[in-house]
Residue, then its C-alpha position, 0 to 999 in steps of 0.5 A: m478558490k482563493e489564492s493562498a501561500p503555497r504549501v512547501f514540503p521539506e528539502g529531501f522529501l521523497f515523492g514516488t509510487s509503490a508497486a508489488p512484484f507479483q502484480n507487475e511481473g509477467n511469468r512467461g517462462g513459468e519459472r515463478d511459482t508463488d502461492w498467488d500464481r497457483f491461486y490465479q491458475e486454480s481460480g481462473l483469474a489469469p488474464l489470458n487475453r489482457a495486457h498487464p505490466d511485465w517488469w521482468d522484461r528489461e525494456e518494458a520496465a525501463a520505459d515505465f521507470r522513465l515515464l515516472a522519472d520524467l514526471g518529476l518523481s524521486a522514489q519508487r517502492y518495489g519488491i523482490e519476488w522470493a520465489r524467483i530468488a529461491p525457485q526451490k527449497d535451498r536452491f537460489s537463482r543467481p540470474a534472478l538476483a542479477r535481474y533485480r540488480e538491473v532493476f534497482d540500478t535502473l531506478t537509481a540511474l533515473g534518479l528514483t530512490p529505491i524503497l526495497t520490499l522483501h515480502h509483498f504478500s506472495v511467497p514461494n509455493w514450496f514455502l507455503q507447502d512447508g507451512g508458510f509463516a506459521s511453520r517452525s522453519a519460517t524464520r530460518r527460511f526467510s532469514d536465508f533469503a533476507r541475508m542474501i538480498a541484504e548482502e547484494f543490495a547493501d547500497i540501498h537505504y530504505w527497506i520494507t521487510i513485511t507488507e501489511p502483516n495485519s491484512y496478510i493475517a486477516a485475509g489469509y489466516i482468519n477469513g480465508t479470502r487470500p492465500p493460504h485460505r485458512k481460517g483459524l485463530i491458532s494458525a493466525a497467531r502462529c503466522s503473526y509470531g512467524l512474521r514478527k521473527a522474520h522481520a526481526t531477522a531481516y532487520e538485523a541482516i540489513h543493518e549488518h550489511n548497511p548500518n545506516a539503512k532505514v528499515g520498517v514494516c508497512h502497516q495498513v491503517f483503516w481509520l475508524t472513528p465513532n459515529h456518535r462520540d457520546s455513545l459508549l457503544d459506538r466508542t467501544v466498537t471503534l476502540v476494539a476495531r482499531f485495536v485489532m486493525t492498527d494497535l498490534s503494530p508495536i510487536f514490529l516496532d522495536t526493530s523498526d526505524f520508521f512506521g510504514l503507513n499504508f492508508f486508503t480510506g476509513s469509516h464512521l462506526k456505529f454499534n451493530a445490533k446484529f452482532g456477529r453478522t457481516t454483510f456487503s453491499p452489491e456496489t462495494v468490492y472490498l469493504p463490508q457494509q456491516l461488520p461483526i461488531g460495528a456498522e459503517r455510516r456513510s454520508p451522501s456528500v462523500p464521493l466513493s471510489d469504484t471499490g466503494w471506499p469513502v474519500v475522506p482526506h481528513y481521515f488521512f490527517e487523523a491517521l497520521n496524527y494517531v500513529y505518530a502520537r502512539y508510536g513516536k516513529p518517523i512515518f513513511v507513507t508507503s501506499n496511498g491511492i484510489s481506484t476509480t474511472d473518474n479521473e478528476l476524482r483521482s486528481y482530487y484524491i491525490l491533491s486533497h490527501l497531499i494537503s492533509l499530509h502537509r498539514a500533518i507535517t506542519r504540526g511537527i509530524p516527521v514524514i520521510g516520503y509519500s508513495y502513491w499506490t500504484s505505478v501502473d494499472s495492474r493485477e490487483w490481487e484477488h480481483g485480477m485485471d478487474e477494471r473496477v479495481q485499478f489504482g494506476l497513476l499511469g493507465l493501461d490499455q488492456a487490449t494493447g498494453r499501451r500506457v495512458r498518462r492520466d491527468c492526475a499524473g501531471l498533477y502529482g508530477e507538478i507537486a513532486s518536482s517542485r515540492r509544493i502545492d499551489t492549491a488554487r491553481l492546481a484545483r483550477e487546472y485539474l478539478n471540476e467545479e464539484y471537486r473544487e468546491l469540496l476541496e474548498h469547503g469540505e476540509t474534513g471531507f465528512p460531516p462531523a460525527t453526530s453527538 
């Protein structure tokens, strides 16, 4: 690979990792009662004989935060579990609030700028029993929680109110694969309204206590592009799918200081002649091979994650451009990552996506920071501790709980600590010949869409 001038990120650009409290906190005392805890118990997903992160434990959390800080990272996105703060309706736990104060103070002391998330999928079980975000009382309940957190953590600058409202509604209220396991457009519409109002009240509460705070919502953007650019049918299904999956974001953006972008992969779409049918290939974990309105096109030259996701860094570049052109908000990349047992593929993913991110910045797109998903291998939602679905920058020995520093952590740490990408050197040190060649000759990571 030819030597080239290093790609330098702006002064003050934040490099970090992202984590969710449900995934990274144990529940040894059983004091946490979320919808996801109930789901794990009922489905048998609770990892009885497997280790997982437990950041409710002071020493374990501090040790992991120190590992991340020692890499040279400068930020950590983490959340507060509502069910710990309000274990019962109208009853708040001061000890839990104090423990979270310790967590965020530890991050700050280690030089990791906190990005505080209020809602990361899980909710108190009592809240769900009252109807969740589809209920009439949702705004008031969430507002009480948000105001308490905003007052206690008025020193924190970056906030996420809601994580991926689009995927939360789709998985919980349309296809029913995640709690609360409902299927219905009416309940989905009510949930959407409840989330929008919850975000707006939280935004107001945070700014009331810290007028200079930056507050946003994480939106999952699954980048879609038509397989045949000259095909009206391919373009139409792509526009419809993109509208459903991305273009509903404006309902949150009137009260947002930035656009939180969660990006993992994307797809070329072609018209699905078998309209209304959804199929999954055996080797995929998350993504359907065929959608009700469009079928995915894949290329044999594109590497796949263990979840069956195409690794196409150019999709990331396109998504960044699209989001900024459409919404005009500064962007915070709040989650970006890959699940794979191929450590060099993970290194390729990080390096190639950061190159795409830098390309977008040089085009004038204002990006505040980047968070890799996730900090340590953990319980990945409905897949539990499935070894195929582990995203950690730091690995975890599930038998002993020992952290494993993957090579990609060294790669990411070098970039974060220096704020620069020395592409040729990093490729030589961290990638094999296959991925070096893909990085050098496959800038788009995918053959051009057929015309």
